[in-house]
DRENDO-1510 file (C-alpha; in Angstrom, 1 decimal, always signed):
<recs>
REC; n; res; u; v; w
REC; 1; MET; +188.5; +110.8; +53.9 .
REC; 2; ILE; +186.7; +114.0; +54.6 .
REC; 3; THR; +183.4; +112.2; +53.9 .
REC; 4; ASN; +184.2; +109.4; +56.3 .
REC; 5; GLN; +185.1; +112.0; +58.9 .
REC; 6; ARG; +181.7; +113.8; +58.4 .
REC; 7; PHE; +179.9; +110.4; +58.5 .
REC; 8; ILE; +181.7; +109.6; +61.8 .
REC; 9; PHE; +180.9; +113.0; +63.3 .
REC; 10; SER; +177.3; +112.6; +62.3 .
REC; 11; LEU; +177.1; +109.3; +64.0 .
REC; 12; LEU; +178.6; +110.8; +67.3 .
REC; 13; VAL; +176.1; +113.7; +67.1 .
REC; 14; ALA; +173.3; +111.2; +66.7 .
REC; 15; ALA; +174.4; +109.2; +69.6 .
REC; 16; VAL; +174.7; +112.1; +71.8 .
REC; 17; MET; +171.2; +113.4; +70.8 .
REC; 18; SER; +169.9; +109.9; +71.3 .
REC; 19; LEU; +171.4; +109.6; +74.9 .
REC; 20; THR; +169.9; +113.1; +75.7 .
REC; 21; VAL; +166.5; +112.3; +74.4 .
REC; 22; ASN; +166.5; +109.0; +76.4 .
REC; 23; ALA; +168.3; +110.2; +79.5 .
REC; 24; GLU; +166.5; +109.6; +82.6 .
REC; 25; VAL; +166.2; +112.0; +85.5 .
REC; 26; LYS; +169.4; +112.3; +87.5 .
REC; 27; LEU; +169.2; +112.9; +91.3 .
REC; 28; PRO; +172.0; +114.2; +93.7 .
REC; 29; ALA; +173.5; +111.4; +95.8 .
REC; 30; ILE; +171.7; +112.7; +99.0 .
REC; 31; PHE; +168.4; +111.4; +97.4 .
REC; 32; GLY; +168.5; +107.7; +97.4 .
REC; 33; ASP; +167.1; +104.4; +98.8 .
REC; 34; ASN; +166.9; +104.2; +102.5 .
REC; 35; MET; +166.9; +108.0; +103.0 .
REC; 36; VAL; +165.0; +109.6; +105.8 .
REC; 37; LEU; +162.9; +112.8; +105.0 .
REC; 38; GLN; +162.1; +115.5; +107.6 .
REC; 39; GLN; +158.5; +114.9; +108.9 .
REC; 40; GLN; +155.6; +117.3; +108.7 .
REC; 41; SER; +157.3; +119.8; +106.5 .
REC; 42; GLN; +157.7; +121.0; +102.9 .
REC; 43; VAL; +161.0; +119.2; +101.8 .
REC; 44; ALA; +162.8; +120.1; +98.8 .
REC; 45; VAL; +163.6; +117.4; +96.1 .
REC; 46; TRP; +165.8; +118.5; +93.0 .
REC; 47; GLY; +167.9; +117.0; +90.3 .
REC; 48; TRP; +168.4; +117.2; +86.6 .
REC; 49; ALA; +166.5; +116.2; +83.5 .
REC; 50; LYS; +166.3; +117.2; +79.9 .
REC; 51; ALA; +166.3; +120.9; +79.4 .
REC; 52; ARG; +162.8; +122.6; +79.6 .
REC; 53; SER; +161.3; +119.1; +80.4 .
REC; 54; SER; +158.3; +118.5; +82.8 .
REC; 55; VAL; +159.3; +116.4; +85.8 .
REC; 56; LYS; +156.8; +114.5; +87.8 .
REC; 57; VAL; +157.3; +113.5; +91.4 .
REC; 58; VAL; +154.9; +111.1; +93.2 .
REC; 59; SER; +155.0; +110.2; +96.9 .
REC; 60; SER; +153.6; +107.1; +98.0 .
REC; 61; TRP; +152.5; +108.1; +101.5 .
REC; 62; ASN; +149.7; +110.2; +99.9 .
REC; 63; ASN; +149.8; +109.3; +96.2 .
REC; 64; ARG; +150.0; +113.0; +95.4 .
REC; 65; ASN; +151.6; +114.2; +92.1 .
REC; 66; TYR; +153.9; +117.2; +92.1 .
REC; 67; THR; +155.3; +118.7; +88.9 .
REC; 68; ALA; +158.5; +120.8; +88.2 .
REC; 69; GLN; +159.8; +122.5; +85.1 .
REC; 70; ALA; +163.6; +122.0; +84.2 .
REC; 71; ASP; +165.4; +125.1; +83.4 .
REC; 72; ALA; +167.6; +125.6; +80.3 .
REC; 73; ASP; +170.4; +123.6; +82.1 .
REC; 74; GLY; +168.0; +120.8; +83.0 .
REC; 75; LEU; +168.0; +121.7; +86.7 .
REC; 76; TRP; +164.5; +121.3; +88.5 .
REC; 77; LYS; +163.3; +121.6; +92.0 .
REC; 78; VAL; +160.0; +120.9; +93.8 .
REC; 79; LYS; +158.8; +120.9; +97.4 .
REC; 80; ILE; +156.8; +118.0; +98.7 .
REC; 81; ALA; +154.6; +117.7; +101.8 .
REC; 82; THR; +155.7; +115.0; +104.3 .
REC; 83; PRO; +153.4; +113.3; +107.0 .
REC; 84; GLN; +154.1; +112.6; +110.6 .
REC; 85; ALA; +157.0; +110.4; +111.3 .
REC; 86; SER; +156.5; +106.7; +110.8 .
REC; 87; PHE; +158.4; +103.5; +110.5 .
REC; 88; THR; +156.4; +102.6; +107.4 .
REC; 89; PRO; +158.6; +102.3; +104.3 .
REC; 90; TYR; +157.6; +104.5; +101.5 .
REC; 91; THR; +158.7; +105.2; +97.8 .
REC; 92; LEU; +159.3; +108.4; +95.8 .
REC; 93; THR; +159.0; +108.2; +92.0 .
REC; 94; ILE; +160.5; +110.9; +89.8 .
REC; 95; SER; +160.0; +110.8; +86.1 .
REC; 96; ASP; +160.5; +113.0; +83.1 .
REC; 97; GLY; +159.4; +110.1; +80.8 .
REC; 98; LYS; +161.5; +107.4; +82.3 .
REC; 99; ALA; +160.8; +106.8; +86.1 .
REC; 100; VAL; +163.3; +106.5; +88.9 .
REC; 101; THR; +161.9; +105.1; +92.0 .
REC; 102; LEU; +163.6; +105.6; +95.6 .
REC; 103; LYS; +162.7; +102.7; +97.9 .
REC; 104; ASN; +162.5; +102.2; +101.6 .
REC; 105; ILE; +162.1; +105.8; +102.5 .
REC; 106; LEU; +161.2; +106.7; +106.1 .
REC; 107; ILE; +159.8; +109.9; +107.4 .
REC; 108; GLY; +161.4; +111.2; +110.7 .
REC; 109; GLU; +163.9; +113.6; +112.2 .
REC; 110; VAL; +167.0; +114.6; +110.1 .
REC; 111; TRP; +170.1; +116.1; +111.5 .
REC; 112; ILE; +173.3; +117.3; +110.0 .
REC; 113; CYS; +176.6; +116.0; +111.8 .
REC; 114; SER; +179.5; +118.0; +111.0 .
REC; 115; GLY; +183.0; +119.1; +112.5 .
REC; 116; GLN; +186.5; +117.5; +112.6 .
REC; 117; SER; +187.9; +114.2; +113.7 .
REC; 118; ASN; +185.8; +113.9; +116.9 .
REC; 119; MET; +182.7; +113.9; +114.7 .
REC; 120; GLU; +184.4; +111.8; +112.0 .
REC; 121; MET; +185.6; +109.1; +114.4 .
REC; 122; PRO; +183.7; +106.0; +113.4 .
REC; 123; MET; +182.0; +103.5; +115.7 .
REC; 124; ARG; +184.8; +101.0; +115.0 .
REC; 125; GLY; +187.4; +103.5; +116.3 .
REC; 126; TRP; +190.7; +104.0; +114.6 .
REC; 127; GLY; +193.4; +101.4; +115.3 .
REC; 128; ASP; +194.2; +101.4; +119.0 .
REC; 129; GLN; +191.8; +104.5; +119.5 .
REC; 130; TYR; +188.6; +102.9; +120.5 .
REC; 131; ILE; +185.0; +103.8; +121.2 .
REC; 132; GLU; +184.0; +103.0; +124.8 .
REC; 133; ASN; +181.5; +100.1; +124.6 .
REC; 134; GLY; +181.7; +100.3; +120.8 .
REC; 135; PRO; +181.8; +96.6; +120.0 .
REC; 136; ASP; +178.8; +95.8; +122.1 .
REC; 137; ASP; +176.8; +98.7; +120.7 .
REC; 138; ILE; +177.6; +97.8; +117.1 .
REC; 139; ILE; +176.6; +94.1; +117.5 .
REC; 140; ASN; +173.3; +95.4; +118.9 .
REC; 141; SER; +172.8; +98.2; +116.4 .
REC; 142; ALA; +170.3; +96.7; +114.0 .
REC; 143; ASN; +167.6; +99.3; +113.7 .
REC; 144; GLN; +165.7; +100.3; +110.6 .
REC; 145; GLY; +164.8; +103.6; +112.3 .
REC; 146; ILE; +168.5; +105.0; +112.3 .
REC; 147; ARG; +170.0; +105.7; +108.9 .
REC; 148; CYS; +173.3; +107.6; +108.1 .
REC; 149; PHE; +174.6; +109.3; +104.9 .
REC; 150; THR; +178.2; +109.9; +105.1 .
REC; 151; LEU; +179.7; +112.4; +102.5 .
REC; 152; GLN; +183.0; +111.4; +101.0 .
REC; 153; LYS; +185.6; +114.0; +101.7 .
REC; 154; ALA; +185.9; +116.8; +99.1 .
REC; 155; SER; +187.8; +119.9; +99.3 .
REC; 156; LYS; +186.8; +122.3; +96.5 .
REC; 157; LEU; +187.6; +125.7; +95.0 .
REC; 158; LYS; +183.9; +126.4; +93.9 .
REC; 159; PRO; +180.6; +125.2; +95.2 .
REC; 160; GLN; +179.7; +121.7; +94.1 .
REC; 161; ASP; +176.2; +120.5; +93.1 .
REC; 162; ASP; +176.6; +116.9; +94.0 .
REC; 163; CYS; +178.7; +114.7; +96.4 .
REC; 164; THR; +179.5; +110.9; +96.9 .
REC; 165; GLY; +177.7; +108.9; +99.5 .
REC; 166; GLU; +174.7; +106.6; +100.2 .
REC; 167; TRP; +172.2; +106.2; +102.9 .
REC; 168; GLU; +172.8; +103.1; +105.1 .
REC; 169; VAL; +170.6; +101.5; +107.6 .
REC; 170; ALA; +171.9; +100.9; +111.0 .
REC; 171; GLY; +173.2; +97.3; +111.7 .
REC; 172; PRO; +176.3; +95.4; +112.5 .
REC; 173; GLN; +177.5; +95.5; +108.9 .
REC; 174; THR; +177.0; +99.4; +108.5 .
REC; 175; THR; +177.2; +100.9; +111.9 .
REC; 176; PRO; +181.0; +100.3; +112.2 .
REC; 177; GLY; +181.4; +103.1; +109.8 .
REC; 178; PHE; +178.9; +105.6; +111.2 .
REC; 179; THR; +180.1; +108.7; +113.0 .
REC; 180; ALA; +180.1; +107.6; +116.6 .
REC; 181; THR; +179.2; +110.9; +118.2 .
REC; 182; GLY; +176.3; +111.3; +115.5 .
REC; 183; TYR; +175.2; +107.7; +116.1 .
REC; 184; TYR; +174.9; +108.1; +119.8 .
REC; 185; PHE; +173.0; +111.3; +119.3 .
REC; 186; GLY; +170.6; +109.8; +116.8 .
REC; 187; ARG; +170.2; +106.6; +118.9 .
REC; 188; LEU; +168.9; +108.5; +122.0 .
REC; 189; LEU; +166.5; +110.5; +119.8 .
REC; 190; ASN; +165.2; +107.5; +118.1 .
REC; 191; LYS; +164.5; +105.7; +121.4 .
REC; 192; THR; +163.1; +108.6; +123.3 .
REC; 193; LEU; +161.0; +110.0; +120.6 .
REC; 194; ASN; +160.1; +106.7; +118.9 .
REC; 195; VAL; +160.7; +108.1; +115.4 .
REC; 196; PRO; +163.1; +107.3; +112.6 .
REC; 197; VAL; +166.3; +109.5; +112.7 .
REC; 198; GLY; +168.4; +110.4; +109.7 .
REC; 199; LEU; +172.0; +111.5; +110.1 .
REC; 200; ILE; +173.8; +113.4; +107.5 .
REC; 201; HIS; +177.4; +113.1; +108.2 .
REC; 202; THR; +179.9; +115.6; +106.8 .
REC; 203; SER; +183.1; +116.1; +108.6 .
REC; 204; TRP; +186.9; +116.0; +108.0 .
REC; 205; GLY; +189.5; +115.3; +110.7 .
REC; 206; GLY; +191.8; +118.3; +111.6 .
REC; 207; SER; +189.4; +120.7; +109.7 .
REC; 208; ARG; +189.4; +124.4; +110.7 .
REC; 209; ILE; +186.0; +126.3; +111.1 .
REC; 210; GLU; +186.7; +128.6; +108.3 .
REC; 211; ALA; +186.9; +125.7; +105.8 .
REC; 212; TRP; +183.2; +125.2; +106.5 .
REC; 213; MET; +182.1; +128.8; +105.8 .
REC; 214; THR; +181.1; +130.7; +102.7 .
REC; 215; PRO; +183.0; +133.6; +101.3 .
REC; 216; GLU; +180.0; +135.8; +102.3 .
REC; 217; SER; +180.4; +134.8; +105.9 .
REC; 218; LEU; +184.0; +135.5; +105.9 .
REC; 219; LYS; +183.9; +138.9; +104.1 .
REC; 220; ASP; +184.4; +140.9; +107.4 .
REC; 221; ILE; +187.2; +138.6; +108.5 .
REC; 222; PRO; +190.3; +139.7; +106.6 .
REC; 223; GLU; +192.5; +137.2; +108.4 .
REC; 224; LYS; +190.8; +134.6; +106.3 .
REC; 225; ALA; +191.8; +134.7; +102.6 .
REC; 226; ILE; +189.3; +133.2; +100.2 .
REC; 227; PRO; +191.1; +131.0; +97.7 .
REC; 228; VAL; +190.9; +132.3; +94.1 .
REC; 229; THR; +192.8; +129.4; +92.3 .
REC; 230; GLU; +193.6; +125.9; +93.0 .
REC; 231; ALA; +197.1; +126.9; +94.0 .
REC; 232; ASP; +195.6; +128.9; +96.8 .
REC; 233; ILE; +194.3; +125.7; +98.5 .
REC; 234; LYS; +197.2; +125.0; +100.8 .
REC; 235; ILE; +195.5; +122.8; +103.3 .
REC; 236; ASN; +192.6; +120.7; +102.0 .
REC; 237; ASN; +190.8; +120.8; +105.2 .
REC; 238; GLY; +191.8; +124.1; +106.5 .
REC; 239; THR; +191.7; +126.6; +103.7 .
REC; 240; PRO; +188.6; +129.0; +103.9 .
REC; 241; THR; +185.5; +127.8; +102.2 .
REC; 242; VAL; +186.8; +124.6; +100.5 .
REC; 243; LEU; +184.8; +122.3; +102.8 .
REC; 244; TYR; +181.7; +124.3; +102.6 .
REC; 245; ASN; +182.0; +124.1; +98.7 .
REC; 246; GLY; +182.6; +120.4; +98.6 .
REC; 247; MET; +180.6; +119.0; +101.6 .
REC; 248; ILE; +178.0; +121.4; +102.6 .
REC; 249; HIS; +176.8; +123.1; +99.4 .
REC; 250; PRO; +175.9; +119.7; +97.7 .
REC; 251; ILE; +173.2; +119.0; +100.4 .
REC; 252; LEU; +172.2; +122.6; +101.1 .
REC; 253; GLY; +168.4; +122.7; +101.2 .
REC; 254; TYR; +167.8; +119.0; +102.1 .
REC; 255; GLY; +165.0; +119.0; +104.7 .
REC; 256; ILE; +166.5; +118.9; +108.2 .
REC; 257; ARG; +165.5; +119.6; +111.8 .
REC; 258; GLY; +168.9; +120.9; +112.8 .
REC; 259; ALA; +172.7; +120.5; +113.2 .
REC; 260; ILE; +175.1; +119.0; +115.6 .
REC; 261; TRP; +178.8; +120.1; +115.5 .
REC; 262; TYR; +182.1; +118.8; +117.2 .
REC; 263; GLN; +185.1; +121.0; +116.1 .
REC; 264; GLY; +187.4; +123.4; +117.8 .
REC; 265; GLU; +190.9; +121.7; +118.3 .
REC; 266; SER; +192.3; +123.0; +115.1 .
REC; 267; ASN; +191.4; +126.6; +115.9 .
REC; 268; ARG; +192.9; +126.8; +119.4 .
REC; 269; ASN; +195.2; +129.4; +118.2 .
REC; 270; GLU; +192.7; +132.1; +117.6 .
REC; 271; PRO; +189.9; +131.8; +120.4 .
REC; 272; ASP; +188.7; +135.4; +120.0 .
REC; 273; LEU; +188.3; +135.1; +116.3 .
REC; 274; TYR; +186.6; +131.7; +116.8 .
REC; 275; VAL; +183.7; +133.4; +118.6 .
REC; 276; LYS; +183.0; +135.6; +115.6 .
REC; 277; MET; +183.4; +132.8; +113.0 .
REC; 278; PHE; +181.2; +130.4; +114.8 .
REC; 279; ASP; +178.4; +133.0; +115.0 .
REC; 280; LYS; +178.8; +134.0; +111.4 .
REC; 281; MET; +178.9; +130.2; +110.2 .
REC; 282; VAL; +175.7; +129.2; +112.1 .
REC; 283; ARG; +173.8; +132.2; +110.8 .
REC; 284; GLU; +174.9; +131.8; +107.3 .
REC; 285; TRP; +174.1; +128.1; +107.2 .
REC; 286; ARG; +170.5; +129.0; +108.6 .
REC; 287; ARG; +170.2; +131.6; +105.9 .
REC; 288; LEU; +171.2; +129.4; +103.1 .
REC; 289; TRP; +169.1; +126.5; +104.2 .
REC; 290; ASN; +166.1; +128.8; +104.3 .
REC; 291; ALA; +164.7; +126.6; +107.1 .
REC; 292; GLY; +164.4; +129.2; +109.9 .
REC; 293; GLU; +166.6; +129.4; +113.0 .
REC; 294; PHE; +167.2; +125.7; +113.2 .
REC; 295; PRO; +168.8; +124.4; +116.3 .
REC; 296; PHE; +172.6; +124.0; +116.4 .
REC; 297; TYR; +174.1; +122.0; +119.2 .
REC; 298; TYR; +177.7; +121.4; +119.7 .
REC; 299; CYS; +180.4; +119.9; +121.8 .
REC; 300; GLN; +183.0; +121.9; +123.7 .
REC; 301; ILE; +186.6; +120.4; +123.3 .
REC; 302; ALA; +187.7; +118.1; +126.0 .
REC; 303; PRO; +190.9; +118.4; +128.2 .
REC; 304; TYR; +194.0; +117.0; +126.4 .
REC; 305; ARG; +197.7; +117.2; +126.7 .
REC; 306; TYR; +198.5; +119.4; +123.6 .
REC; 307; GLY; +202.2; +120.0; +124.7 .
REC; 308; ASP; +202.5; +123.5; +123.3 .
REC; 309; ARG; +202.2; +127.0; +124.7 .
REC; 310; LEU; +198.6; +127.6; +123.7 .
REC; 311; ASN; +195.9; +127.3; +126.5 .
REC; 312; SER; +192.9; +125.3; +125.3 .
REC; 313; GLY; +190.9; +126.8; +128.2 .
REC; 314; LEU; +190.6; +130.0; +126.0 .
REC; 315; LEU; +189.1; +128.1; +123.2 .
REC; 316; ARG; +186.7; +126.3; +125.6 .
REC; 317; GLU; +185.8; +129.9; +126.9 .
REC; 318; ALA; +185.2; +131.1; +123.2 .
REC; 319; GLN; +182.9; +128.0; +122.6 .
REC; 320; SER; +180.9; +128.9; +125.7 .
REC; 321; LYS; +180.3; +132.3; +124.1 .
REC; 322; GLY; +178.8; +130.5; +121.1 .
REC; 323; MET; +175.6; +130.1; +123.1 .
REC; 324; LEU; +175.1; +133.8; +122.6 .
REC; 325; THR; +174.1; +132.9; +119.1 .
REC; 326; PRO; +170.4; +132.1; +119.2 .
REC; 327; ASN; +169.1; +128.5; +119.4 .
REC; 328; THR; +172.4; +126.9; +120.2 .
REC; 329; GLY; +173.6; +124.7; +123.1 .
REC; 330; MET; +176.8; +123.3; +124.3 .
REC; 331; ALA; +177.6; +119.9; +125.6 .
REC; 332; VAL; +180.4; +120.0; +128.1 .
REC; 333; LEU; +183.0; +117.3; +128.0 .
REC; 334; MET; +185.3; +118.1; +130.9 .
REC; 335; ASP; +185.1; +114.5; +132.3 .
REC; 336; ALA; +186.3; +113.0; +129.1 .
REC; 337; GLU; +189.3; +111.4; +130.9 .
REC; 338; SER; +191.4; +111.3; +127.7 .
REC; 339; LEU; +194.5; +113.4; +128.3 .
REC; 340; ASP; +196.8; +111.5; +126.1 .
REC; 341; CYS; +194.5; +110.9; +123.2 .
REC; 342; ILE; +192.7; +113.8; +121.4 .
REC; 343; HIS; +189.9; +111.6; +120.4 .
REC; 344; PRO; +188.2; +110.6; +123.7 .
REC; 345; PRO; +186.5; +107.1; +123.7 .
REC; 346; LYS; +183.5; +108.5; +125.6 .
REC; 347; LYS; +181.6; +109.3; +122.4 .
REC; 348; LYS; +178.3; +108.4; +123.9 .
REC; 349; ASP; +178.6; +111.1; +126.4 .
REC; 350; ALA; +179.3; +113.6; +123.5 .
REC; 351; GLY; +176.4; +112.5; +121.4 .
REC; 352; GLU; +173.9; +111.9; +124.1 .
REC; 353; ARG; +174.6; +115.3; +125.9 .
REC; 354; MET; +173.8; +117.0; +122.6 .
REC; 355; ALA; +170.8; +114.9; +122.3 .
REC; 356; LEU; +169.6; +116.1; +125.7 .
REC; 357; TRP; +169.7; +119.6; +124.5 .
REC; 358; ALA; +167.6; +118.6; +121.5 .
REC; 359; LEU; +165.1; +116.7; +123.7 .
REC; 360; ALA; +164.6; +119.6; +126.0 .
REC; 361; GLN; +164.8; +122.7; +123.6 .
REC; 362; THR; +163.8; +121.4; +120.3 .
REC; 363; TYR; +161.3; +118.5; +121.3 .
REC; 364; GLY; +159.8; +120.3; +124.3 .
REC; 365; MET; +160.9; +117.9; +127.0 .
REC; 366; SER; +161.5; +120.7; +129.4 .
REC; 367; LYS; +161.9; +118.7; +132.6 .
REC; 368; ILE; +165.0; +116.9; +131.4 .
REC; 369; GLN; +168.3; +118.0; +132.9 .
REC; 370; TYR; +170.1; +118.9; +129.8 .
REC; 371; ARG; +172.5; +121.9; +130.6 .
REC; 372; SER; +175.7; +122.1; +132.6 .
REC; 373; PRO; +176.0; +124.6; +135.3 .
REC; 374; GLU; +177.1; +128.1; +134.2 .
REC; 375; LEU; +178.7; +130.9; +136.2 .
REC; 376; LYS; +176.3; +133.8; +136.8 .
REC; 377; SER; +178.3; +136.2; +139.1 .
REC; 378; PHE; +181.4; +136.7; +141.1 .
REC; 379; ALA; +181.7; +138.6; +144.3 .
REC; 380; THR; +183.8; +138.8; +147.5 .
REC; 381; GLU; +183.1; +138.6; +151.2 .
REC; 382; GLY; +186.2; +139.6; +152.9 .
REC; 383; ARG; +188.9; +137.1; +151.9 .
REC; 384; LEU; +186.4; +134.8; +150.3 .
REC; 385; ALA; +185.5; +134.8; +146.5 .
REC; 386; VAL; +181.9; +133.8; +146.1 .
REC; 387; LEU; +180.8; +132.3; +142.7 .
REC; 388; THR; +177.1; +132.1; +142.1 .
REC; 389; PHE; +175.8; +129.8; +139.3 .
REC; 390; ASP; +172.9; +129.1; +137.1 .
REC; 391; LEU; +172.0; +125.5; +137.9 .
REC; 392; PHE; +168.9; +125.1; +135.5 .
REC; 393; GLY; +166.9; +123.2; +138.1 .
REC; 394; ALA; +169.8; +121.0; +139.2 .
REC; 395; SER; +172.2; +120.9; +142.3 .
REC; 396; LEU; +175.9; +120.6; +142.5 .
REC; 397; THR; +177.9; +117.7; +143.7 .
REC; 398; THR; +181.6; +116.6; +143.5 .
REC; 399; ARG; +180.8; +113.0; +143.2 .
REC; 400; GLY; +183.2; +112.4; +146.2 .
REC; 401; LYS; +186.1; +114.0; +144.4 .
REC; 402; GLU; +188.5; +116.4; +146.2 .
REC; 403; ILE; +188.3; +119.9; +144.7 .
REC; 404; LYS; +191.8; +120.9; +143.5 .
REC; 405; ASN; +191.4; +122.8; +140.2 .
REC; 406; PHE; +190.4; +126.2; +141.6 .
REC; 407; TYR; +192.9; +129.1; +141.7 .
REC; 408; ILE; +192.4; +132.5; +143.1 .
REC; 409; ALA; +194.4; +135.8; +142.6 .
REC; 410; GLY; +194.5; +139.3; +143.9 .
REC; 411; LYS; +195.1; +142.5; +142.0 .
REC; 412; ASP; +198.8; +141.5; +141.6 .
REC; 413; LYS; +197.4; +138.8; +139.2 .
REC; 414; ARG; +199.2; +136.0; +140.8 .
REC; 415; PHE; +197.2; +132.8; +141.1 .
REC; 416; TYR; +197.4; +130.3; +143.9 .
REC; 417; PRO; +195.8; +127.0; +144.5 .
REC; 418; ALA; +192.5; +127.5; +146.4 .
REC; 419; THR; +190.2; +125.7; +148.7 .
REC; 420; ALA; +186.7; +125.5; +147.5 .
REC; 421; ALA; +183.3; +124.6; +149.1 .
REC; 422; ILE; +179.9; +124.1; +147.6 .
REC; 423; ALA; +176.8; +125.5; +149.3 .
REC; 424; SER; +173.6; +125.4; +147.2 .
REC; 425; ASP; +174.1; +127.4; +144.0 .
REC; 426; LYS; +177.3; +129.0; +145.2 .
REC; 427; ILE; +181.1; +128.0; +145.5 .
REC; 428; TYR; +183.2; +129.6; +148.0 .
REC; 429; VAL; +186.8; +129.9; +147.1 .
REC; 430; PHE; +189.7; +130.7; +149.5 .
REC; 431; SER; +193.5; +131.0; +149.8 .
REC; 432; PRO; +195.6; +132.1; +152.7 .
REC; 433; PHE; +197.9; +133.8; +150.2 .
REC; 434; VAL; +195.1; +136.1; +148.9 .
REC; 435; THR; +193.7; +138.6; +151.2 .
REC; 436; GLU; +191.7; +140.6; +148.6 .
REC; 437; PRO; +190.5; +138.3; +145.9 .
REC; 438; ALA; +190.3; +139.8; +142.5 .
REC; 439; ALA; +189.8; +136.7; +140.1 .
REC; 440; VAL; +189.0; +133.0; +140.2 .
REC; 441; ARG; +189.9; +130.3; +137.6 .
REC; 442; TYR; +188.6; +126.7; +137.4 .
REC; 443; CYS; +190.2; +124.0; +135.3 .
REC; 444; PHE; +191.4; +126.8; +132.9 .
REC; 445; ASP; +194.3; +125.0; +131.3 .
REC; 446; ASP; +194.8; +122.0; +128.9 .
REC; 447; THR; +194.6; +119.1; +131.2 .
REC; 448; SER; +192.5; +119.7; +134.3 .
REC; 449; SER; +189.4; +117.5; +134.5 .
REC; 450; ALA; +185.9; +118.0; +135.9 .
REC; 451; GLU; +185.4; +118.0; +139.8 .
REC; 452; ILE; +181.9; +119.5; +140.0 .
REC; 453; PHE; +178.9; +118.1; +138.3 .
REC; 454; THR; +175.1; +118.3; +138.4 .
REC; 455; ALA; +173.9; +115.9; +141.0 .
REC; 456; GLU; +170.8; +114.7; +138.9 .
REC; 457; SER; +172.4; +114.0; +135.5 .
REC; 458; LEU; +176.1; +114.3; +136.2 .
REC; 459; LEU; +176.7; +117.0; +133.7 .
REC; 460; PRO; +180.1; +118.7; +134.3 .
REC; 461; LEU; +180.8; +122.2; +135.1 .
REC; 462; SER; +182.8; +123.9; +132.3 .
REC; 463; SER; +186.2; +125.4; +132.8 .
REC; 464; PHE; +185.9; +129.2; +133.3 .
REC; 465; ARG; +187.5; +132.4; +134.6 .
REC; 466; THR; +186.3; +135.5; +136.2 .
REC; 467; ASP; +189.1; +137.8; +134.8 .
REC; 468; GLU; +190.2; +138.8; +131.3 .
REC; 469; TRP; +193.9; +139.0; +132.0 .
</recs>
């Protein structure tokens, strides 16, 4: 009996050793057929092979051989040079004795798309929550130059080395599942730049920003406790670090141009802390990616009837302060016109307004009108409050709307509805009930919608206040 057990054990050991000897190189899911690699850069490629083995990587665009040495755990990594963007399909062959070939690879522009449900919402919509013009855009979406990799949701206690997902080429069969905000962002870049665009979509509806952050970036924020055991993960999409671990770490280091972000509704209860966390998250992602101060563009949350005592104007104000972090830009959505649905159907506006930032700031198309007006100064002239704006080369218009969302207060902090008039880069605000203006607010609540836009590109003015009361 003992002899038989030893014989069986010997067979098992031999089988495992045989599998190890013959095992082919393994790649993370992010590397696969149909992927897009960042153009004109040194992109990292990594995976697993036999311990201490030599791994060869061959890129078909230049037929160059690259060699990496696997460590004791079989992990290897190499950087390969990519050419100028092209719609020519290439291959990448990786081998440690048995080759794996990745096919239909394009070289272009790669962007991370992350956040909560307004980034997650797919082109097909959710039930009776639709994407404006979604059905037509899906039918006409066939485009070899737009590809999307969607990470399967993963809430993890520890950083993960891999994820679940695959690269898909845009078309009527695949685009329905693409992130709508990300798709419209990528579509405009693809059309304007005439290059392939790869979208890496990693989002989770209802997620809080701290879930996307590392322990290091949260160390100075005692309000956010890092989970130590699985039992500490009380909310899969809200507990600090768990989505970074499961949905950012597996793709960390993949060659990208930048990131877009649509999140904030779930953090309305802590606007002051959000300013700090956003800055720390962006800086930490950049540090860990080791790709320089890459651009980070994001959407401000839209007006919505939340029905609680929180004022979402405070979170929009916090998001506006996010632009103090270098190389960021905010798309304003005050004209979303979706007060009874937290998922505005105008995802084209969300995606394309972030794309305008990218085209102007990242790709050098400086004459594009890409930025909403921003309050520059507050002054008084007698009973008038005078607001001066940075217009960034644009001019102001009401699009024929009556201006009703300005409020003015004196030192008693009592706000009254105000009359407002535009004159060049200024808006004059007045109420007969306020003799000495001390503060002005515009759309500074949950539901007030945009009344003032840039005349040239119809970008809405964000909600704001001049006080800190």
